DRENVOLUM-733439 format. One record per atom (N, C-alpha, C, CB): atom name; residue in one letter; x, y negated, z. Coordinates in nm, 2 decimals, padded with zeros to 4 digits. Glycine has a CB too. Layout:
N
+------+------+--------+--------+--------+
| name | resn |     xx |     yy |     zz |
+------+------+--------+--------+--------+
|   CA |    a |      X |      Y |      Z |
...
+------+------+--------+--------+--------+
END
This chain:
75
+------+------+--------+--------+--------+
| name | resn |     xx |     yy |     zz |
+------+------+--------+--------+--------+
|    N |    m | -06.62 |  12.07 | -01.58 |
|   CA |    m | -06.50 |  12.16 | -01.67 |
|    C |    m | -06.63 |  12.24 | -01.79 |
|   CB |    m | -06.38 |  12.30 | -01.55 |
|    N |    a | -06.58 |  12.30 | -01.86 |
|   CA |    a | -06.63 |  12.30 | -01.97 |
|    C |    a | -06.75 |  12.39 | -01.99 |
|   CB |    a | -06.53 |  12.33 | -02.05 |
|    N |    y | -06.81 |  12.39 | -02.08 |
|   CA |    y | -06.91 |  12.45 | -02.08 |
|    C |    y | -06.89 |  12.63 | -02.05 |
|   CB |    y | -06.97 |  12.41 | -02.22 |
|    N |    n | -06.81 |  12.65 | -02.21 |
|   CA |    n | -06.78 |  12.78 | -02.16 |
|    C |    n | -06.65 |  12.82 | -02.08 |
|   CB |    n | -06.79 |  12.87 | -02.27 |
|    N |    t | -06.65 |  12.80 | -01.93 |
|   CA |    t | -06.57 |  12.82 | -01.80 |
|    C |    t | -06.80 |  12.87 | -01.73 |
|   CB |    t | -06.43 |  12.59 | -01.72 |
|    N |    k | -06.90 |  12.83 | -01.79 |
|   CA |    k | -06.98 |  12.88 | -01.65 |
|    C |    k | -07.09 |  13.01 | -01.72 |
|   CB |    k | -07.10 |  12.71 | -01.56 |
|    N |    s | -07.15 |  13.07 | -01.66 |
|   CA |    s | -07.20 |  13.16 | -01.74 |
|    C |    s | -07.33 |  13.11 | -01.74 |
|   CB |    s | -07.18 |  13.29 | -01.70 |
|    N |    i | -07.39 |  13.16 | -01.83 |
|   CA |    i | -07.51 |  13.10 | -01.84 |
|    C |    i | -07.64 |  13.23 | -01.80 |
|   CB |    i | -07.51 |  13.03 | -02.01 |
|    N |    i | -07.77 |  13.14 | -01.79 |
|   CA |    i | -07.89 |  13.17 | -01.68 |
|    C |    i | -07.96 |  13.30 | -01.75 |
|   CB |    i | -08.02 |  13.02 | -01.65 |
|    N |    k | -07.97 |  13.42 | -01.66 |
|   CA |    k | -08.00 |  13.54 | -01.71 |
|    C |    k | -08.18 |  13.54 | -01.64 |
|   CB |    k | -07.87 |  13.67 | -01.65 |
|    N |    d | -08.27 |  13.65 | -01.78 |
|   CA |    d | -08.37 |  13.63 | -01.67 |
|    C |    d | -08.33 |  13.81 | -01.56 |
|   CB |    d | -08.57 |  13.60 | -01.77 |
|    N |    v | -08.50 |  13.86 | -01.49 |
|   CA |    v | -08.47 |  13.95 | -01.43 |
|    C |    v | -08.44 |  14.13 | -01.47 |
|   CB |    v | -08.56 |  13.92 | -01.38 |
|    N |    n | -08.42 |  14.03 | -01.61 |
|   CA |    n | -08.38 |  14.18 | -01.71 |
|    C |    n | -08.26 |  14.19 | -01.79 |
|   CB |    n | -08.49 |  14.19 | -01.82 |
|    N |    g | -08.18 |  14.04 | -01.72 |
|   CA |    g | -08.05 |  14.06 | -01.76 |
|    C |    g | -08.00 |  13.93 | -01.90 |
|   CB |    g | -08.05 |  14.23 | -01.80 |
|    N |    k | -08.13 |  13.93 | -01.90 |
|   CA |    k | -08.11 |  13.87 | -02.09 |
|    C |    k | -08.12 |  13.72 | -02.14 |
|   CB |    k | -08.26 |  13.94 | -02.19 |
|    N |    p | -08.11 |  13.58 | -02.16 |
|   CA |    p | -08.07 |  13.48 | -02.15 |
|    C |    p | -08.20 |  13.44 | -02.19 |
|   CB |    p | -07.96 |  13.43 | -02.22 |
|    N |    v | -08.22 |  13.35 | -02.13 |
|   CA |    v | -08.30 |  13.22 | -02.08 |
|    C |    v | -08.35 |  13.12 | -02.17 |
|   CB |    v | -08.24 |  13.14 | -01.99 |
|    N |    p | -08.39 |  13.07 | -02.27 |
|   CA |    p | -08.40 |  12.92 | -02.33 |
|    C |    p | -08.28 |  12.84 | -02.24 |
|   CB |    p | -08.57 |  12.85 | -02.31 |
|    N |    q | -08.20 |  12.72 | -02.24 |
|   CA |    q | -08.11 |  12.69 | -02.17 |
|    C |    q | -08.04 |  12.59 | -02.22 |
|   CB |    q | -08.05 |  12.77 | -02.15 |
|    N |    y | -07.99 |  12.49 | -02.19 |
|   CA |    y | -07.88 |  12.37 | -02.22 |
|    C |    y | -07.79 |  12.37 | -02.10 |
|   CB |    y | -07.97 |  12.19 | -02.23 |
|    N |    f | -07.64 |  12.33 | -02.16 |
|   CA |    f | -07.51 |  12.25 | -02.06 |
|    C |    f | -07.57 |  12.12 | -02.00 |
|   CB |    f | -07.35 |  12.20 | -02.16 |
|    N |    n | -07.61 |  12.13 | -01.87 |
|   CA |    n | -07.59 |  11.95 | -01.81 |
|    C |    n | -07.46 |  11.88 | -01.81 |
|   CB |    n | -07.63 |  11.92 | -01.66 |
|    N |    q | -07.36 |  11.82 | -01.86 |
|   CA |    q | -07.23 |  11.80 | -01.81 |
|    C |    q | -07.20 |  11.78 | -01.73 |
|   CB |    q | -07.18 |  11.76 | -01.84 |
|    N |    e | -07.35 |  11.68 | -01.68 |
|   CA |    e | -07.33 |  11.57 | -01.55 |
|    C |    e | -07.36 |  11.66 | -01.42 |
|   CB |    e | -07.46 |  11.42 | -01.56 |
|    N |    q | -07.36 |  11.75 | -01.47 |
|   CA |    q | -07.43 |  11.85 | -01.28 |
|    C |    q | -07.33 |  11.97 | -01.33 |
|   CB |    q | -07.67 |  11.92 | -01.26 |
|    N |    d | -07.27 |  12.00 | -01.47 |
|   CA |    d | -07.19 |  12.10 | -01.49 |
|    C |    d | -07.22 |  12.18 | -01.49 |
|   CB |    d | -07.11 |  12.13 | -01.45 |
|    N |    k | -07.35 |  12.23 | -01.53 |
|   CA |    k | -07.42 |  12.37 | -01.54 |
|    C |    k | -07.52 |  12.38 | -01.63 |
|   CB |    k | -07.47 |  12.42 | -01.41 |
|    N |    y | -07.54 |  12.50 | -01.65 |
|   CA |    y | -07.63 |  12.57 | -01.73 |
|    C |    y | -07.78 |  12.54 | -01.66 |
|   CB |    y | -07.58 |  12.73 | -01.74 |
|    N |    e | -07.87 |  12.49 | -01.71 |
|   CA |    e | -08.02 |  12.44 | -01.71 |
|    C |    e | -08.08 |  12.47 | -01.74 |
|   CB |    e | -08.05 |  12.37 | -01.75 |
|    N |    v | -08.26 |  12.55 | -01.73 |
|   CA |    v | -08.40 |  12.61 | -01.84 |
|    C |    v | -08.43 |  12.45 | -01.88 |
|   CB |    v | -08.58 |  12.71 | -01.74 |
|    N |    i | -08.48 |  12.55 | -02.07 |
|   CA |    i | -08.51 |  12.49 | -02.09 |
|    C |    i | -08.67 |  12.48 | -02.03 |
|   CB |    i | -08.45 |  12.49 | -02.19 |
|    N |    k | -08.73 |  12.42 | -02.02 |
|   CA |    k | -08.85 |  12.39 | -01.96 |
|    C |    k | -08.99 |  12.30 | -02.06 |
|   CB |    k | -08.80 |  12.31 | -01.82 |
|    N |    s | -09.10 |  12.42 | -02.09 |
|   CA |    s | -09.17 |  12.39 | -02.20 |
|    C |    s | -09.32 |  12.38 | -02.14 |
|   CB |    s | -09.15 |  12.50 | -02.32 |
|    N |    k | -09.42 |  12.24 | -02.23 |
|   CA |    k | -09.55 |  12.29 | -02.14 |
|    C |    k | -09.62 |  12.37 | -02.27 |
|   CB |    k | -09.67 |  12.14 | -02.05 |
|    N |    n | -09.67 |  12.42 | -02.23 |
|   CA |    n | -09.76 |  12.54 | -02.25 |
|    C |    n | -09.71 |  12.58 | -02.38 |
|   CB |    n | -09.93 |  12.52 | -02.24 |
|    N |    g | -09.60 |  12.69 | -02.32 |
|   CA |    g | -09.54 |  12.73 | -02.42 |
|    C |    g | -09.45 |  12.76 | -02.54 |
|   CB |    g | -09.56 |  12.73 | -02.44 |
|    N |    m | -09.47 |  12.56 | -02.54 |
|   CA |    m | -09.41 |  12.50 | -02.68 |
|    C |    m | -09.35 |  12.39 | -02.63 |
|   CB |    m | -09.53 |  12.46 | -02.80 |
|    N |    l | -09.15 |  12.38 | -02.71 |
|   CA |    l | -09.05 |  12.34 | -02.67 |
|    C |    l | -09.11 |  12.19 | -02.76 |
|   CB |    l | -08.90 |  12.44 | -02.70 |
|    N |    r | -09.03 |  12.09 | -02.68 |
|   CA |    r | -09.04 |  11.95 | -02.72 |
|    C |    r | -08.94 |  11.89 | -02.73 |
|   CB |    r | -09.11 |  11.88 | -02.65 |
|    N |    v | -08.89 |  11.81 | -02.85 |
|   CA |    v | -08.76 |  11.68 | -02.86 |
|    C |    v | -08.85 |  11.57 | -02.89 |
|   CB |    v | -08.61 |  11.69 | -03.01 |
|    N |    i | -08.73 |  11.44 | -02.87 |
|   CA |    i | -08.79 |  11.36 | -02.86 |
|    C |    i | -08.69 |  11.28 | -02.99 |
|   CB |    i | -08.81 |  11.32 | -02.72 |
|    N |    m | -08.69 |  11.24 | -03.07 |
|   CA |    m | -08.59 |  11.21 | -03.14 |
|    C |    m | -08.56 |  11.05 | -03.15 |
|   CB |    m | -08.63 |  11.28 | -03.26 |
|    N |    v | -08.41 |  10.97 | -03.10 |
|   CA |    v | -08.39 |  10.93 | -03.08 |
|    C |    v | -08.28 |  10.82 | -03.18 |
|   CB |    v | -08.42 |  10.99 | -03.01 |
|    N |    d | -08.24 |  10.67 | -03.18 |
|   CA |    d | -08.23 |  10.64 | -03.31 |
|    C |    d | -08.03 |  10.61 | -03.24 |
|   CB |    d | -08.38 |  10.47 | -03.40 |
|    N |    s | -07.95 |  10.58 | -03.29 |
|   CA |    s | -07.78 |  10.54 | -03.26 |
|    C |    s | -07.75 |  10.45 | -03.09 |
|   CB |    s | -07.72 |  10.41 | -03.42 |
|    N |    q | -07.92 |  10.37 | -03.08 |
|   CA |    q | -07.88 |  10.32 | -02.97 |
|    C |    q | -07.96 |  10.34 | -02.86 |
|   CB |    q | -07.86 |  10.21 | -02.98 |
|    N |    g | -08.05 |  10.48 | -02.90 |
|   CA |    g | -08.05 |  10.55 | -02.78 |
|    C |    g | -08.25 |  10.51 | -02.75 |
|   CB |    g | -07.91 |  10.48 | -02.65 |
|    N |    n | -08.33 |  10.46 | -02.85 |
|   CA |    n | -08.45 |  10.41 | -02.89 |
|    C |    n | -08.52 |  10.58 | -02.94 |
|   CB |    n | -08.42 |  10.28 | -03.02 |
|    N |    e | -08.62 |  10.59 | -02.84 |
|   CA |    e | -08.72 |  10.70 | -02.91 |
|    C |    e | -08.79 |  10.60 | -03.03 |
|   CB |    e | -08.86 |  10.79 | -02.78 |
|    N |    i | -08.76 |  10.76 | -03.14 |
|   CA |    i | -08.81 |  10.70 | -03.27 |
|    C |    i | -08.98 |  10.79 | -03.29 |
|   CB |    i | -08.67 |  10.75 | -03.41 |
|    N |    q | -09.10 |  10.69 | -03.32 |
|   CA |    q | -09.18 |  10.73 | -03.31 |
|    C |    q | -09.23 |  10.81 | -03.48 |
|   CB |    q | -09.26 |  10.63 | -03.24 |
|    N |    t | -09.23 |  10.92 | -03.44 |
|   CA |    t | -09.24 |  11.01 | -03.57 |
|    C |    t | -09.39 |  10.94 | -03.72 |
|   CB |    t | -09.28 |  11.20 | -03.48 |
|    N |    q | -09.49 |  10.93 | -03.64 |
|   CA |    q | -09.59 |  10.85 | -03.74 |
|    C |    q | -09.52 |  10.73 | -03.77 |
|   CB |    q | -09.74 |  10.81 | -03.69 |
|    N |    d | -09.44 |  10.63 | -03.70 |
|   CA |    d | -09.37 |  10.49 | -03.74 |
|    C |    d | -09.28 |  10.57 | -03.90 |
|   CB |    d | -09.22 |  10.39 | -03.57 |
|    N |    l | -09.20 |  10.66 | -03.87 |
|   CA |    l | -09.09 |  10.71 | -03.98 |
|    C |    l | -09.18 |  10.74 | -04.10 |
|   CB |    l | -08.98 |  10.85 | -03.93 |
|    N |    i | -09.27 |  10.86 | -04.05 |
|   CA |    i | -09.38 |  10.90 | -04.16 |
|    C |    i | -09.46 |  10.78 | -04.29 |
|   CB |    i | -09.50 |  10.96 | -04.05 |
|    N |    d | -09.47 |  10.71 | -04.18 |
|   CA |    d | -09.56 |  10.55 | -04.25 |
|    C |    d | -09.44 |  10.49 | -04.33 |
|   CB |    d | -09.63 |  10.39 | -04.10 |
|    N |    q | -09.31 |  10.45 | -04.28 |
|   CA |    q | -09.22 |  10.42 | -04.36 |
|    C |    q | -09.20 |  10.48 | -04.51 |
|   CB |    q | -09.11 |  10.43 | -04.30 |
|    N |    i | -09.19 |  10.59 | -04.47 |
|   CA |    i | -09.15 |  10.72 | -04.60 |
|    C |    i | -09.26 |  10.72 | -04.69 |
|   CB |    i | -09.14 |  10.89 | -04.54 |
|    N |    t | -09.35 |  10.66 | -04.67 |
|   CA |    t | -09.48 |  10.73 | -04.74 |
|    C |    t | -09.52 |  10.59 | -04.80 |
|   CB |    t | -09.61 |  10.80 | -04.61 |
|    N |    a | -09.45 |  10.44 | -04.72 |
|   CA |    a | -09.44 |  10.34 | -04.80 |
|    C |    a | -09.34 |  10.29 | -04.93 |
|   CB |    a | -09.43 |  10.25 | -04.72 |
|    N |    k | -09.24 |  10.35 | -04.94 |
|   CA |    k | -09.13 |  10.38 | -04.97 |
|    C |    k | -09.15 |  10.48 | -05.14 |
|   CB |    k | -09.07 |  10.46 | -04.83 |
|    N |    i | -09.19 |  10.57 | -05.10 |
|   CA |    i | -09.28 |  10.66 | -05.20 |
|    C |    i | -09.36 |  10.57 | -05.28 |
|   CB |    i | -09.39 |  10.75 | -05.12 |
|    N |    d | -09.47 |  10.49 | -05.21 |
|   CA |    d | -09.53 |  10.47 | -05.29 |
|    C |    d | -09.48 |  10.37 | -05.36 |
|   CB |    d | -09.64 |  10.47 | -05.26 |
|    N |    e | -09.44 |  10.31 | -05.36 |
|   CA |    e | -09.31 |  10.15 | -05.45 |
|    C |    e | -09.27 |  10.25 | -05.53 |
|   CB |    e | -09.13 |  10.04 | -05.35 |
|    N |    l | -09.18 |  10.35 | -05.49 |
|   CA |    l | -09.12 |  10.39 | -05.60 |
|    C |    l | -09.20 |  10.46 | -05.68 |
|   CB |    l | -09.01 |  10.45 | -05.56 |
|    N |    i | -09.37 |  10.55 | -05.70 |
|   CA |    i | -09.45 |  10.51 | -05.81 |
|    C |    i | -09.47 |  10.44 | -05.87 |
|   CB |    i | -09.52 |  10.49 | -05.81 |
|    N |    k | -09.52 |  10.29 | -05.77 |
|   CA |    k | -09.49 |  10.17 | -05.86 |
|    C |    k | -09.44 |  10.11 | -05.94 |
|   CB |    k | -09.47 |  10.12 | -05.85 |
|    N |    a | -09.33 |  10.15 | -05.93 |
|   CA |    a | -09.23 |  10.10 | -06.03 |
|    C |    a | -09.21 |  10.20 | -06.11 |
|   CB |    a | -09.10 |  10.06 | -05.98 |
|    N |    i | -09.22 |  10.28 | -06.16 |
|   CA |    i | -09.22 |  10.39 | -06.26 |
|    C |    i | -09.30 |  10.42 | -06.36 |
|   CB |    i | -09.22 |  10.48 | -06.21 |
|    N |    n | -09.43 |  10.37 | -06.29 |
|   CA |    n | -09.61 |  10.33 | -06.34 |
|    C |    n | -09.56 |  10.16 | -06.35 |
|   CB |    n | -09.78 |  10.37 | -06.19 |
|    N |    g | -09.44 |  10.11 | -06.35 |
|   CA |    g | -09.41 |  10.00 | -06.47 |
|    C |    g | -09.53 |  09.93 | -06.38 |
|   CB |    g | -09.44 |  10.05 | -06.67 |
|    N |    g | -09.56 |  09.91 | -06.27 |
|   CA |    g | -09.63 |  09.81 | -06.14 |
|    C |    g | -09.77 |  09.86 | -06.10 |
|   CB |    g | -09.65 |  09.63 | -06.18 |
|    N |    e | -09.83 |  09.93 | -06.16 |
|   CA |    e | -10.00 |  10.01 | -06.18 |
|    C |    e | -09.97 |  10.12 | -06.09 |
|   CB |    e | -10.05 |  10.07 | -06.36 |
|    N |    e | -10.08 |  10.08 | -06.03 |
|   CA |    e | -10.08 |  10.23 | -05.90 |
|    C |    e | -10.16 |  10.35 | -05.99 |
|   CB |    e | -10.18 |  10.19 | -05.71 |
+------+------+--------+--------+--------+
END
């Protein structure tokens, strides 16, 4: 069934809680956190986890290359 045919999860006061729809289980599930902090894992198109620091290092290297090109090869 679709997500719009199921009721969302509510707390004791009837307010919605952080949740997502699990298509495999066909129900909403509470999003759990660690120390009150939600976490996100980025993945590429093949489902491999993207390491944030690696991504930052790649961007930094490209910016350094651009600065070097603008300065005529001088740093």
